[in-house]
N, C-alpha and C positions, 0 to 999 in steps of 0.2 A: 542333657539335661534335667535341671529337675528349674520350679520355677518357683512363688510367690509371691501373695503382694503382700503389702509391708502392714498396712494398721491394719487393727482390732485381726489378723491376722499371727505377724509374728509382736507386731510390737502396738505397746498396747499404752492408754494414755498418763495420768496419776488420780482422774478419778477412777481405771477399771481397773485399779492393780488391785485390789481388797485388800488380803489381810497377810497379803506373803508379808513378809518380815525384809525391815531394809539392808540387813544385811546380801540377803538372795536374792536382790535385782542389780539392772546393771545397769547405767539412767544413760540413752541412743542419744536423745531430742533436749536440746534445753534450750527455752522460746522465752523473753522478752526477761534474759535474766534465771528463769526459774525452769530447775529440773521439771520434766515435761510429757517424758513419756521410757518406757523401759523396757526388758527384757529379762528375765528370770534370768541367774549365772550361768543355769544349766543347761542354758537356750545359746547364749553366748557361745557359749564352753561347746556347745556341738557347731553354732555356726562359725567360729573359727579354723575348727576345721577339716569344714566345709571346701574345695580346690574348687578356688576362686573362678576357673573359667565352668564349673557344671552348674553354681548357680544362676539364674534370672530372676533379679527381683524387679517386679510389674506391678505398676501403680497408678493414679489417677492424678500425685501429688507433681506440681512442677517439676523441672531441673533443679530448681534453685533450695523448694524447697529438702529436696529428694542430697541436694550437700551439705543441707548441716542435719543429716543422720551420721553419729560414728557408726555406724553396721563392721564388724567384725572381718566381714567373707563376702566380697562382690567386686564383681570388674563391671557386670555392666546391668542396665536396667533403666527399664523399659518405663519411662515417662508419660505424663499426660496419656492412660489408659491405651499407648502403644503408638505414641503419635512422635516422641523423640526415643534415641536409645542413644543411653549414657556409656561407655564407654573411658575404663579411668576417670570418668566425669566431663571429659568431653562427651560431644553432639556430633555423630555418627555420622557423617554427609552421604553416604549411602541411603540410608533407614533415609533419611532427612527430604528428599528425593523423590522417594516411592510414598512418604505421608501426601506431602503437599500433591504427588500424585491425588491420592487418593479422596481429599480436602475439594479438591478441585472439579470432585464432580460432583458436589453439594453446594449449598448457598454458601456463604462463608458467613461466620462467627458475625462479624461487623451489622453484616444486613439481619440475621437473625433474629439478636439482640432488637435490631430497633424495632420490630417486627411485637416482639414480645414488650416491650416495653411496659407497655400500656399495664399488665398482669403482675408487673414489678408492686403497685400499689396496694395491692391484697388483702383487707385487713393478717393474714397466716403466712405471710412475706417478711420474713427480713431483711430483703435483700439479692441481688444479681450477681453473682462473681464471673469474672474470666478467668477462664485458667490458656493465661501467653494465648488468649485470641486464639484458640486453637476447638473448645471444647466452654460450656455451662456451666451451672449449676445452681438454684433458687435456693436460701437459706429459708426456711419453714419455724414459725414460733407455735405455741401452745395452742392459738384459736387456729378453728375448723376449719379447714379447705370450703372453699365459699363453690358454693354448687356451681358449676360450670366451668370453674376454673379448670380445673385437668382438664375436661375436653377440650374448650379453646383452646387450650395450650399440644396438644397432642395432634388438631388437627393442621395446625401454623406447622409445628415439625415435619407432618409429616408430608403437607405440602413440597418444605423446602430438603425434603431425603435425609435429616433428624429422625434422634429417639429421639424419648424419654425413658430414665429407668430413677424409676422414688426408688429413694434409701436411705429410712426413716427421718431426720430434723433433715433432708434433701433432696431435693429430686435433679438427677443430672441431666442435660439435653448437649444433642452433641452427632455432631453427622454420623449415621450408619453404616461408615467407612470405614469407624476409625477404633475400636478392639482391642483389646490383650489379647485376643487369639489370632487375632491378621497379624498381630508385628511379629509374634513365637511360630504364629506357622514361615514365617520371610527367613527369621533365625536357625532355624530345623531345617528348613531345605540348603539354607547356605553352608552351616554346618556340616549334612550328610549327615542326620542324627535324628533322634526322635523324646519326643517329652517323654522322658519316662515320673516322673509325679508332678503334682501340680498343688498347693493350695490357698484360700482363696476363701473370701465370706461374705463377697456381695456377691447381686445381680451381676453387677460387669466384669465378676472373675469369674463365671459359669461359661464362658464358651473356653474359654480357659481351661478348665477340670475341666471338660469333660473331651481337649485336645489330649489331655497325658496320661497314660495306659494306667497312674496310680492319682486320686484325689482325694486330702481334708479335708475335712472343712469343724471350726470349730464351733462348739458348742452352744448353742442359745446368738449363733449370729444369723442378722439378716434372710442370710436366702436357705437353710435350714430352715422356717417357716416360710418360703415362698417358692418353689416345688421341689428341692435340694431330694434326691432319693438316694444316692452315695453316703461314701465311708465321712464319719463323726466322732471327733476326741470325744474323749474321756470326760474332760478337765473341760471346765468354761477359760474366760479370761485368761492372764498372761498367762496365769498353767497349762490353758490350750496355746499358746504360742511356743512354752517347751517344750508340750509333748510335741509340735506341728514342727517345731526344728529340730526334735531325735529323729521324727522321720523321718526328715528328708535329709539327714545326714546317713540316716539307716540304708537307705534305697541309697544314694548317691556311693557309698563306699561298696554294700552288695552289687550296684554295676560296674565300679570300679573292679571290686575280685573279679568276679565272671571273664572280663577283658583282660583279666592278667594283667592292671596298670597297678597293682599294688597287694602284700602280700596277707 
């Protein structure tokens, strides 16, 4: 099994493709009628040759946000930071039951949102988004974070069994039982497999990366400057996504050759 985060790992928004010529890009996401996010053509080709059963995509996106993507090779996607497993676009019932049991151990999203509602009015906060009732994230603007704001949020989260993960212009708040690595570990056990290689860019990906035998982070990623001590790409931006796609494909092919599954 190989796994990868999607945004800012494989897929890059129109704002971050840099000076790559348009004829070297493939659009995978259209939002509000506009071409929104891309991979390079080489990345597309690398993903297209992957066996769809090998790759598991892991993302904080909701299922609806995942289903608007047009990636060439995937059957299984862990959405909502591991909370929902899509198989051929359909939520897996066994995974849903396991997630419900984990979430039941912590304060529900609706109650947590009520307890932090007063913090949404801070000048540096643009809003609080609800990710399908599973977790929440604060959207930040350019204003300085107010003194004591994060400390108060951390105190509430800790009391509720939730954890905070700052990521550039967002602060994720989610039950501490909800992780990509926990979702992947269940899949690895069910498949009697191992997580051979994984790629990701954020602190939410770190547990998944450390679960894998091999791990790769895009150069310039938030995680690179916040505790990552492993391998990083040579390239940045959409070219880093290309490097990661090629790296994942090579690991998958090497594993299949070693197992005698391909010539």
